[in-house]
BAFI-3210 file (N, C-alpha, C; in Angstrom, 3 decimals, decimal comma, padded with zeros to 6 digits):
// residues 84
n [1|2|3|4|5|6|7|8|9|10|11|12|13|14|15|16|17|18|19|20|21|22|23|24|25|26|27|28|29|30|31|32|33|34|35|36|37|38|39|40|41|42|43|44|45|46|47|48|49|50|51|52|53|54|55|56|57|58|59|60|61|62|63|64|65|66|67|68|69|70|71|72|73|74|75|76|77|78|79|80|81|82|83|84]
n.u [-014,222|-013,124|-012,409|-010,519|-009,785|-007,114|-005,436|-001,987|-001,834|-003,943|-003,575|-002,476|-004,464|-006,739|-005,838|-005,550|-008,220|-009,552|-008,098|-006,464|-005,767|-004,011|-001,837|-001,265|000,922|002,791|004,454|004,664|003,668|006,003|004,987|002,946|004,284|005,594|003,536|002,796|001,038|000,178|002,012|002,678|005,024|005,328|007,565|008,340|010,580|012,893|011,921|009,480|009,236|008,759|008,430|007,523|005,862|005,053|003,784|005,997|008,097|010,043|010,507|012,084|010,972|012,027|010,858|008,138|005,099|001,589|000,540|002,265|001,530|-001,169|-000,861|000,062|-002,236|-003,955|-002,655|-002,916|-005,710|-006,126|-004,944|-006,653|-009,068|-008,467|-008,390|-006,132]
n.v [008,875|005,747|003,777|001,085|-001,263|-003,347|-006,163|-007,050|-009,634|-009,847|-007,893|-008,130|-009,652|-007,961|-005,652|-006,581|-007,127|-004,632|-002,807|-000,392|003,181|004,236|002,948|002,493|001,262|-000,868|-002,495|-002,493|-004,615|-005,781|-006,166|-004,287|-001,929|-001,828|-001,501|001,092|002,374|004,827|004,838|004,424|003,621|002,889|002,997|002,058|001,539|003,091|005,659|007,507|006,885|007,346|006,107|007,530|007,186|008,544|009,303|008,116|009,088|008,857|009,257|009,412|010,180|011,268|011,257|011,554|013,332|013,639|015,463|015,153|012,572|012,968|014,694|012,940|011,403|013,401|013,992|011,562|011,484|013,753|012,951|010,823|012,213|013,594|011,674|010,049]
n.w [001,002|001,920|004,768|005,924|008,405|009,415|010,771|011,434|010,549|008,726|006,841|004,167|002,836|003,166|001,846|-000,766|-001,275|-000,933|-002,430|-001,695|-001,578|000,137|002,544|005,923|008,177|010,460|009,133|005,818|003,267|000,809|-001,825|-002,051|-001,749|-004,147|-005,929|-006,285|-004,603|-002,126|000,849|004,347|006,654|009,937|012,574|015,832|017,323|018,113|019,373|017,547|014,299|010,806|007,526|004,597|001,568|-001,502|-004,679|-005,938|-004,508|-001,612|001,874|005,096|008,292|011,347|014,690|013,972|013,471|014,263|012,507|010,294|009,477|008,858|006,716|004,770|004,425|003,453|001,002|-000,380|-000,588|-002,150|-004,572|-005,188|-005,502|-007,816|-009,668|-009,971]
ca.u [-013,069|-013,440|-011,304|-010,599|-008,784|-006,627|-004,334|-000,790|-002,114|-004,939|-003,304|-002,331|-005,779|-007,595|-005,327|-005,926|-009,676|-010,048|-007,270|-006,390|-004,927|-003,032|-001,669|-000,473|001,167|004,131|005,228|003,916|004,179|006,753|004,187|002,167|005,243|005,933|002,335|002,587|000,092|000,775|002,148|003,397|005,485|005,630|008,444|008,372|011,728|013,690|011,076|008,453|009,819|007,909|008,847|006,331|006,086|003,965|004,175|007,323|009,076|010,011|011,345|011,939|010,826|012,223|009,916|006,996|003,966|000,271|000,418|002,954|000,707|-002,374|-000,448|000,094|-003,638|-004,460|-002,060|-003,563|-007,072|-006,014|-004,695|-007,884|-010,042|-008,082|-008,422|-004,822]
ca.v [008,062|004,586|003,344|-000,309|-001,610|-004,714|-006,531|-007,445|-010,935|-009,763|-006,735|-008,485|-010,039|-006,770|-004,745|-007,146|-007,036|-003,256|-002,009|000,934|004,246|004,540|001,951|002,911|000,032|-001,002|-003,144|-002,540|-005,713|-005,320|-006,154|-003,059|-000,846|-001,837|-001,245|002,514|002,980|005,633|004,039|004,965|002,561|003,515|002,193|002,598|000,943|004,158|006,829|007,324|007,183|006,882|006,245|007,897|007,103|009,107|009,747|007,619|009,745|008,270|009,929|008,955|011,287|010,914|011,971|011,879|013,889|013,370|016,373|014,516|011,447|013,520|015,243|011,802|011,085|014,473|013,840|010,413|011,897|014,692|012,142|010,088|013,170|014,011|010,504|009,399]
ca.w [001,294|002,741|005,623|006,360|009,404|009,288|011,661|010,688|009,956|007,655|005,981|002,750|002,319|003,092|000,814|-002,073|-001,396|-001,007|-003,343|-001,061|-002,123|001,184|003,602|007,078|008,922|011,016|008,080|004,562|002,451|-000,369|-003,054|-002,109|-001,963|-005,573|-006,732|-006,493|-003,676|-001,073|002,060|005,496|007,537|011,218|013,424|017,194|018,012|018,730|019,211|016,529|012,994|009,719|006,143|003,835|000,135|-002,291|-006,022|-006,266|-003,645|-000,279|002,859|006,468|009,232|012,749|015,561|013,123|014,211|013,706|011,365|009,173|009,017|008,223|005,418|003,851|004,139|002,582|-000,328|-001,013|-000,926|-003,273|-005,771|-005,442|-006,003|-009,161|-010,562|-010,176]
c.u [-013,513|-012,204|-011,546|-009,473|-008,386|-005,520|-003,123|-001,028|-003,067|-004,673|-003,227|-003,678|-006,678|-007,138|-005,642|-007,416|-010,134|-009,300|-007,130|-005,512|-003,832|-003,027|-000,802|-000,322|002,555|005,043|004,351|004,503|004,860|005,918|003,370|003,067|005,557|004,749|002,064|001,517|000,862|000,905|002,971|003,745|005,970|006,429|008,525|009,558|012,558|012,940|010,018|008,993|008,887|008,597|007,569|006,685|004,843|004,511|005,586|008,437|008,936|010,955|011,085|011,933|011,024|011,309|008,707|005,831|002,656|000,049|001,095|002,112|-000,558|-002,051|-000,386|-001,321|-004,222|-003,935|-002,694|-004,986|-007,081|-005,818|-005,944|-008,942|-009,748|-007,936|-007,116|-004,864]
c.v [006,956|004,181|001,906|-000,563|-003,069|-004,952|-006,868|-008,763|-010,850|-008,639|-007,104|-008,848|-008,815|-005,811|-005,275|-006,962|-005,599|-002,370|-000,564|001,913|004,619|003,396|002,572|001,674|000,060|-001,716|-003,272|-003,666|-005,186|-005,244|-004,872|-001,836|-000,718|-001,488|000,235|003,124|003,873|004,732|004,769|003,777|003,219|002,547|002,851|002,068|001,987|005,471|006,512|007,812|006,642|007,082|006,448|007,870|007,594|009,584|009,309|008,232|009,173|009,033|009,345|010,165|010,748|011,783|012,454|012,363|013,455|014,245|015,783|013,376|011,934|014,150|014,126|011,395|012,123|014,326|012,671|010,766|012,835|013,929|011,361|011,012|013,605|012,828|009,831|007,969]
c.w [002,245|003,531|006,033|007,345|009,216|010,301|010,801|009,962|008,758|006,655|004,501|002,135|002,142|002,002|-000,578|-002,327|-001,658|-001,996|-002,840|-001,828|-001,137|002,187|004,683|007,948|009,551|010,034|006,837|003,712|001,181|-001,642|-003,180|-002,256|-003,452|-006,468|-006,960|-005,606|-002,705|000,143|003,106|006,389|008,823|012,084|014,792|017,990|018,759|018,597|018,163|015,195|011,917|008,388|005,349|002,363|-000,603|-003,625|-006,391|-005,442|-002,240|000,642|004,239|007,390|010,646|013,585|014,758|013,983|013,550|012,476|010,121|008,594|008,319|006,871|004,379|003,464|003,183|001,150|-001,074|-001,433|-002,112|-004,584|-006,161|-006,053|-007,443|-010,112|-010,818|-009,688]
res [x|x|x|x|x|x|x|x|x|x|x|x|x|x|x|x|x|x|x|x|x|x|x|x|x|x|x|x|x|x|x|x|x|x|x|x|x|x|x|x|x|x|x|x|x|x|x|x|x|x|x|x|x|x|x|x|x|x|x|x|x|x|x|x|x|x|x|x|x|x|x|x|x|x|x|x|x|x|x|x|x|x|x|x]
***
């Protein structure tokens, strides 16, 4: 698994360049949400909240934990390993 870091300013360019299987950001660009990639959008406005989308299913978790975020990474890796 390869990991690439990008700032909010370079996320779109890096995502187009690397074609990621998972994006974790404070704001995931709409074009990548529609592409079917796994994504996690983390909001820190009122505590720590994350919207996680995988396999066409999306849910919002209030007080998201590191364990929740790692589960999203594991699911994306599982899909990658199985050729999805």
